[in-house]
N, C-alpha and C positions, 0 to 999 in steps of 0.2 A: 521620549517616544513620540514622534510627530506624524506617524502614519495616520492619515485621515480615516482609515477604516477601523481604527481602534476607538474605544470609548473616550470621552473627553477627560475622564478622571486619570487616564494613563499619561496625560501630558504633564501632570504635576508630580508623578512618581518616578523615582530613580532607584537603581540598585544601591544598597547600602555599602559604604566604604568598609564596613566590617567584612562583608562577603568578598569585596575586592582584595583586601589585604590577606584574607585566608587563601585565595587563589594564588596570589603572588608568593605567599610563604610556601605553599606546596610546590610552586614552580622552582624555587631555589633550594628546596629541602631544608627549610628553616624551622625554628622553634616558634610555635604560634602563641604569642602572648597578646594577640589582638582579639580574636573572638573568644567569648566566655564559654568554650566548649565543655570545660569541666570533665576532662578525661581521666577521672580517678576511678579506682576499683569499685565495682558494684557490690554492695554489702550482702552477706549471706542471707539475711532475712528476705531480701528482694528476690534473690535467685531461688530460694525455697518457695516463695509465694507464687512466682510465675510458673515454676515447674508444676506445682500442685494444681494451679488453675488450668494449665494445658492438659495435664493428666485427667482432670475431672471433666474435661470437655466444656469449660466455660468460655466458649469461643464464638457465641452468637451475640447479637445486639444486646446491650443492656438497656435499661430505661434511658431516655434521652438526657436525663439530668444526673445519671450515674447510679451505681449500685448502692444499696441501703447502707452497708457497713462502711463504705468510704464516705458517704455523706454524713453519717453519724460521727466518724472520726474527724471530719472537717469541722463539724459543729462543736465538738469537744475542744478542738484546737483553738477555734475562734473565741470560745468562752473561757479559756484558761487565763489565770492571773487577773489583770484588770481589763479583760476582754469584754465581749458583748455576745449576748445570746442570739442564736439563729435556729430556726426550726429546720431540721434536715428534710422535712416533708414540705417543700414549697418555697424555701428561701435560699437554697444552695443548688448550684448547677455545676457538675463536673464537666470540664471542657477539654478540648484538644490543646493543652498547654495554657499557661497564663496569657500568652499572646492571643489565643483563641477567645479566652474569656474577655480580654480587653476589647477585641474586635467586636464581639457580640454586644458588649456594653455600649460601644460607640454607635453601632447600628440601631440599638434600641432607643438611644437618647436623641440622636441628631437628625434634624431636617436639613436639607441643602442650605448652606450659608450660615448655619449656626456656628458660633465660635466656642473654642475650648482653650482655656488658659493653660499654658504649659511652661512650668518653671524651667529655666535654661541655665546650664546645659541639660539637655533632655535626651532620652533614649530615642534614637531615630525611628524605631518601629512605632513608637507612640505618635510621632509627627505624621508619618505616612499612613498609619491606620486612620487617624482623624480625617486626612484628606480623602482616603478611599471611601470612607463612610459619608462623604459629602460635606464634612465640616471644614472649618478654617482654624488651624492652630494659631494661637496668639502667644508668642514667647514673652516671658517676664524674667529678666536676668536675676540670678542669685549672685551675691557679692563674694568674690574671691578674697582671701584664700579658703575660708571656711564654707563658702557657698551658702551664706546666711540669707534668710528670707527677709525682704523688704515688704512689710505688710501694706504700707501705703502705696507702693508701686503695684502690688497685686490688685489692690482695690481700684486703683486708677485705670487698670486695664479692663475692668468690667464695663461692658457696653450693653446696648439694647438687645444684641443678638447673642450675648454670652449665655451659654447653656450649662457649662461644667468647668471644673478645675481638676487637673491631674496632680496627684501627689504620689511620688515614688520614694518609698522609704523602707529599708536602706536603698540608696539611689544608684542606679546605673546612669551615667558613667562615673560619678564623683565619689561614691561611698558616703554621701551625706546621710545622716540619720536625723530625721526631723524631731525637734524637741517638743515636749508637751505644750510649751508656750506657743510655738509656731502652729501646732495642730489646733490649739484653742482659738488662735486668731483666725485660722481658715474656717473653723466651725462657725465662728461668728459671722464671717462674710457669707457663708452659705445661707444662713438664716436670714441675714439682712437683705440679701439680693435674690433670694429664692433660686439658688443654684444647686446643682448636683456636684458631688466629688466622685472621682474614680481613682481609687488608690491601687498602686502596684506594690505589693508587699512580698514579692517572690524571694527576696533575700532576708526575710525576717529572722531566720535562725543564724545568720552570719553577722555577728556583732563583736566589737572589740573593746578592750579596756574596761570591762565590766558594765557596758551599756545594756539597756533593756529596750525591747521593741514596744512601741506604743501605737495603737490603732486609732486612726481618725474616727472610725465609727463608734469608738468607746467614749469620745469626748461628749460633753453635755449637748444635747440637741442635734447631734450629727448623724445618728444611726439612720434616721428616715430620709437622709439626703445623700447617703454614701453607698457606693458599690465597691465592695472590697474584692480585689483580685489577687490571687496568690497561687501557689502550687507546690510541687514536690521536686522539680528537676534540679534545683540548686542544693536543697537540703540533702538529697540522696544521690547527687551526682548522676542523674539519669536524664540529661537534657534531651536525648533522642527518644525518650519514651512519650513525651508530649502529653503530660497530665497536669492540668491546672483546674481552677475553679473560680466561680464568682459567687459572692454572698451579698444579698440585697433584700430590701423590703419586698414582700410577696408579689405585688403587681409588677415590679420591675424584674424580679427573678423569673416570673412567668414569661415576660417578653423575651428575656435572654434565653430562656429554655426553648421557646418556639424557634428562635433564630439558630440556636445550637443544633436543634433537630434538623432544621432545614439545610444548614451548611455542612454539618458533620455527622448527623444521625446520633452518634454517641462517641465518647472516648473509647479507646481500645479496651475491650472487656477484660481479657486476661491480665492486662497491666493494672487495671483498677483493682482487681482482686489481690494482685501482688503488693501494691502499695498499702491497701487496707491491712493485709497480713503483716507487713513490716511495721507500720505505725503502731500496731497493737503489741509489738514485741520489743522494739528498741526502747531503752530507758533513757533517763536524763543524762547518763554518762556519755551516750552517743553524741548528744547535742553539745555537751561541754567539751568533748574531744574535738568536735567539728570546729568550734570557735577557737580552741587552743591551736589546732593545726593551721588554720587559716591565718591566725594572728602571727604565728611564726613565719609563714610564707610572706605575709605582708611586710613584716619587719625586715626580712632579708632583702626584698626588692626595694623597699624604702631606703635602706642603708646603702645599697648599691647605687641607686640614683642620686642620693645625697652626696655620695663620694665623687660622683661625676659632675657635681654642681648643677644638677638638673631640677632643683627646687620642687620636690614632690609635695603634692597636696595630700597629706596623710589621711586615708579614709577611716571613717568611724564604723563602717559596715560594708557589706557586699565584698566582692573580690576583684575590684578594679583600683588602679592607681593612675591618677593624672599627674603628669610631670611637664616641666618646661625646659626642654633641651635646647641649649644654645649651640647651634651647629653652623659653622661657616658656610655661607652660600645657600643655606636653606632658609628661605624667608617665609614659606607657608607651612602649614601643618602637614600637608601631603608630602612636601619635599622633605620635611623632617622624618616622617615615617619611612619614606622610601630610602633615605640615607641610612637610617638605622638598620633596615632590612638588608641593604646592599653591603654595609660594612660589617655587620655582626651576625647576619642571618637570623635575626630576631624580629618577629612581626609585632607591630603596634597598630593602633588606629588613629588617624589624624583627628585632633581635637575639633576641627571644623565640622566633623560628622555629627556633632552634638549641639551645634549652634545654628541659628538662622542668620542670614544677611552678613556673612563674612566674619562672624565671630569665631573664637577658639583657635586662631591661626598660630598662637604661641604654645599650644598644648598638644600632647599625644597621650593616648590611654593604653595602659598595659592591663592584662588580666593575669592574676597569679593563681588561677584555679588549675594548677598543673601538678604533676607528680614532683616530689622533692628532687629527683634526679634531673628532670627537664628544667625545672626552675633554677637549680644551681648551675646547670650548664648555660642557661640563658644569661644569668648574671655574670658568669665567667666570660662569656663572649662579649657582653657589653663593656666590661672592664678592659678586656684586651683591645677592643676596637676604639674606645673613647677615653680610657683612663690615662 
């Protein structure tokens, strides 16, 4: 965007390839394995909760930081297992999606020119949000095929303007689940260099092969330097409801709250009540079933891509799969994604959308957050077109 009438920040921002591929998929009537839309059925507990909230007239503004029952449910969630305690009065802010929470965190932390370390591959919205807040993202590559953290490379990227490190676990786009050892190493760097961490943990309930979710804020010495961002859209398949949260030490949560009020006033009140209603009623069997169903979908797509010789990077969590399709005449990631859409009418996202400076050209990303019927049909189409 080079129109001189626009703000300077717009010159560094571009529409995401995720959105572009969704539009292209709609154009050809394809199956969208590009965007993580998560178009699965809404569970009865949420339907009941939102109907009750609307019937009861809970349709006015809530507190800027969210309704009490939801903030308490979030505090309970964060404190479970080997988690960390947060006060629902002053340390938790309910936001318009985890994207909104991440944006408010960046606005609260960054002055123009401050740097934020972003492990690569990264979620493109993280990159652009840092830019929009006036910061400068600094990518640090993770090592394929497991996308392992190189602690020395991370520390070498820290400079005089470094303000924060982003940790996304389980990660979009790779499905990487950060290990306790990696989180301990990051916690040590935060203390040694006086940095903040902003964690994106929106996929925390989607883990495979018996893995557990570990919070950076729960590592020794990290709580007072960590802003934890998460939400409900992936766990409950309500990506369009836009409900997330930030949890942080009181002074930072207060700053995020001020910004949340300024930009959004509050998250949608009836939907807050619906999620609080559902969280109080779904049991552990729901989360167990969620992981089981997604692992089955993961395994189907992995085996399909493996059969095509596309070298899948098997995810440990989240619901994305990065693969390396060898397609004649397709040298770039965008060409690979376009070829797959043209030949099979199945949308993916070019791997280059998750890298800086020309990286990721050998990869594309699929999402398997689809109904069984759609995912099975997508796999059938891929096999028919490329098998």
